[in-house]
C-alpha positions in Angstrom: 123.2 63.1 130.5 125.2 66.6 129.5 126.3 69.1 131.4 123.9 72.7 132.0 126.6 74.6 130.3 126.3 72.5 127.0 122.4 71.8 127.3 123.0 75.8 127.3 125.1 76.0 124.2 123.6 73.9 121.9 119.9 75.9 122.6 121.5 79.2 122.2 122.9 77.8 118.4 119.4 76.7 117.7 117.7 80.0 118.7 120.5 82.1 117.2 119.9 79.7 113.8 116.1 80.5 113.8 116.8 84.2 114.3 119.7 84.0 111.4 117.1 82.8 109.2 115.5 85.0 106.7 112.4 86.9 108.1 110.1 85.7 106.0 110.6 82.0 106.5 110.4 82.3 110.1 107.0 84.9 110.1 105.8 81.6 107.2 107.0 78.6 109.5 105.2 80.4 112.5 101.8 81.5 110.6 101.6 77.5 109.1 101.6 76.0 112.9 99.7 78.8 113.8 97.1 77.6 111.4 98.0 73.7 112.3 97.0 74.5 115.8 94.1 76.2 114.9 92.6 73.6 112.9 92.8 71.2 116.2 91.3 73.2 118.7 87.8 72.8 120.4 87.9 69.0 120.6 87.0 69.2 124.3 87.4 65.7 125.8 88.2 61.8 123.8 88.9 58.5 124.8 90.9 56.4 122.5 91.8 52.4 122.8 95.4 52.1 121.2 97.5 48.9 120.4 101.5 49.9 121.0 103.9 47.7 119.3 107.6 47.2 120.6 109.9 46.1 118.2 113.6 45.3 118.5 116.5 45.4 115.9 116.2 41.7 114.7 112.4 42.3 114.3 111.1 40.7 117.0 107.8 42.3 118.7 105.5 42.6 121.5 102.2 44.4 122.0 100.5 46.2 124.3 97.1 47.4 125.0 96.2 50.8 126.4 93.6 53.4 126.7 94.0 56.8 126.5 91.7 59.3 128.1 92.3 62.9 127.0 91.0 66.8 128.1 91.8 69.9 126.3 92.4 73.3 128.3 91.2 76.2 126.5 93.6 78.6 128.3 96.5 75.4 129.2 97.8 72.8 127.2 96.1 69.4 127.0 95.9 66.9 130.1 96.2 63.2 129.2 96.0 60.1 131.1 97.4 56.5 129.5 96.3 52.7 130.9 97.7 50.1 130.4 95.8 47.2 129.9 97.5 44.2 128.7 100.1 42.4 129.0 99.6 41.3 132.7 103.2 42.5 133.3 102.1 46.4 132.5 98.7 46.1 133.6 97.2 49.0 135.7 100.7 51.0 134.9 99.4 54.8 134.4 100.5 57.7 133.0 99.7 61.2 133.5 100.6 64.5 131.6 99.6 68.0 132.0 100.8 70.0 129.2 101.7 73.6 129.3 102.5 76.3 126.8 105.4 78.2 128.1 106.0 76.6 132.0 107.3 73.3 132.2 105.3 70.2 131.3 104.2 67.9 134.5 104.1 64.1 134.1 104.1 61.3 136.3 104.1 57.5 135.9 102.8 54.9 138.3 103.7 51.6 138.2 101.7 48.8 140.3 104.8 46.9 141.4 106.4 49.9 143.1 102.7 50.5 144.5 103.8 54.2 144.0 103.7 57.5 141.8 106.9 58.7 140.3 107.1 62.1 139.3 109.3 62.8 135.8 111.7 65.0 135.9 112.3 67.7 133.6 115.8 66.7 132.8 114.4 63.0 132.1 111.8 64.0 129.6 113.9 62.7 126.6 113.7 59.3 127.7 111.6 56.8 126.7 108.3 56.4 127.6 107.3 52.7 128.8 110.6 51.2 126.9 109.3 52.5 123.3 111.0 54.7 120.8 108.4 57.3 121.5 110.1 60.0 124.3 108.2 61.3 127.6 108.4 64.5 125.8 106.9 63.5 122.9 103.6 62.7 124.8 102.9 66.5 125.7 100.4 68.0 123.5 101.9 70.5 120.3 102.0 73.9 122.0 103.4 77.0 119.6 105.1 78.8 122.7 107.6 75.4 122.8 109.5 75.8 119.5 110.8 78.6 117.3 109.6 77.8 113.8 111.3 77.9 110.2 109.2 77.2 107.1 112.2 75.3 104.9 110.6 74.2 101.3 107.5 72.9 99.5 108.0 69.0 98.9 105.6 65.8 97.8 105.1 63.2 100.6 102.6 60.8 100.7 101.0 61.6 97.5 100.5 65.2 98.6 102.5 68.5 98.4 103.6 69.1 102.2 104.9 71.9 103.9 108.5 71.5 105.8 109.0 73.2 108.7 112.0 73.4 111.2 110.8 73.6 114.8 113.4 74.1 117.6 112.9 73.3 120.8 112.9 76.4 123.7 113.1 74.0 126.7 117.2 73.5 127.4 116.3 69.9 128.5 114.7 68.8 125.4 116.6 65.8 123.5 116.2 67.3 120.5 118.7 69.7 118.6 115.8 70.3 116.1 113.0 68.7 114.3 111.9 68.6 111.1 108.1 68.9 110.6 106.2 67.7 107.2 102.3 68.9 107.2 100.2 68.1 104.4 99.1 71.7 102.7 95.9 71.0 102.4 94.4 69.9 106.0 97.6 70.8 107.7 98.2 67.3 109.6 101.7 66.0 110.4 102.6 63.5 107.6 106.5 63.1 109.1 108.4 64.3 111.6 112.7 63.9 111.8 114.1 63.9 114.8 117.6 65.3 115.7 120.2 64.2 118.4 121.7 66.8 120.6 124.9 66.2 118.2 122.4 67.2 115.2 122.3 64.0 114.2 119.3 62.2 112.8 118.0 60.1 115.5 114.4 58.9 114.9 111.7 59.0 112.6 107.8 59.4 112.9 105.2 58.9 110.1 101.5 58.9 110.3 99.4 56.8 108.3 95.4 56.1 107.6 94.1 59.3 109.0 90.5 59.7 109.3 88.3 62.9 109.9 86.1 62.7 113.3 83.2 65.4 114.3 83.5 66.7 110.2 86.7 68.4 111.7 89.4 66.6 113.4 91.8 64.5 111.9 93.2 61.4 113.6 96.3 59.2 112.2 95.2 55.2 112.9 98.9 54.1 112.7 102.1 55.9 114.3 105.1 54.5 113.3 108.4 55.8 115.4 111.5 54.7 114.1 115.3 55.3 115.8 117.5 55.1 113.5 120.3 54.7 115.6 119.4 51.6 117.5 117.5 49.8 114.4 114.2 49.7 116.8 111.0 50.7 116.4 107.1 51.7 118.0 103.7 51.1 116.3 100.9 53.1 117.9 97.8 51.8 116.3 94.7 53.6 116.8 91.5 50.9 117.5 88.8 53.0 118.2 88.6 56.8 119.3 85.3 59.1 121.0 84.6 62.2 121.6 82.5 64.0 124.1 82.7 61.1 126.5 81.9 63.9 129.6 85.0 63.8 131.3 85.7 66.4 133.5 89.3 67.9 135.0 88.6 66.0 137.9 89.5 63.0 136.2 93.1 64.2 135.2 94.1 64.8 139.0 97.9 63.3 140.2 95.6 61.5 142.8 93.4 59.8 140.1 96.7 57.4 139.0 96.3 54.8 141.6 92.8 54.2 141.3 92.9 54.5 137.1 90.9 51.1 136.0 
């Protein structure tokens, strides 16, 4: 665990580097990120079924089945509730996130074995989500205010031309010093993300596959793979189905709903 002074120093270094970047690159980076955000606004609510595949360094894997309910908040970050259905040892576990553009995100985890709801402390959000290679902070919605952006270059990725952006977290408790994001230039979809740890070493890479379009506008990847370069472990999230306009309301995402989530 880093001491507050260390966290502050790393954050300031990242922000100073962004400030030192050419103004045109900073402005272009923000403009691209704004377009990315605008293209994924207005979907309302959704319910999806997923399979999580946990894979260790030796290639052994276990599967979990889960559902995620999501609710778009026009003047705030999104809300999401994830419920684990299988296997038996995680059945009934539930995870709730209230994302916010500027305030700290709120996250809670309910574990049936403990029969209680635990709030995820801000300083612990770099920890692993349900033993996966995704961190708690990876499970929040994309909010422009959470990053300082810088355009790096154009580059081919997945047989298409992509923008490459540097995104420096503004949260001093983030587990990342920076991330590099590849967005395709046609639809502004995330194709790949490199995550760098607090020592500026490459920590993880997220890749997106098999995008499909819904409601004639919104793209969703049907496979996401997070590979940890430092441990050799990886996690797949496989989207089995997704529905929009399910009639969910904000009340379905109250913290009191965690223990009765089914």
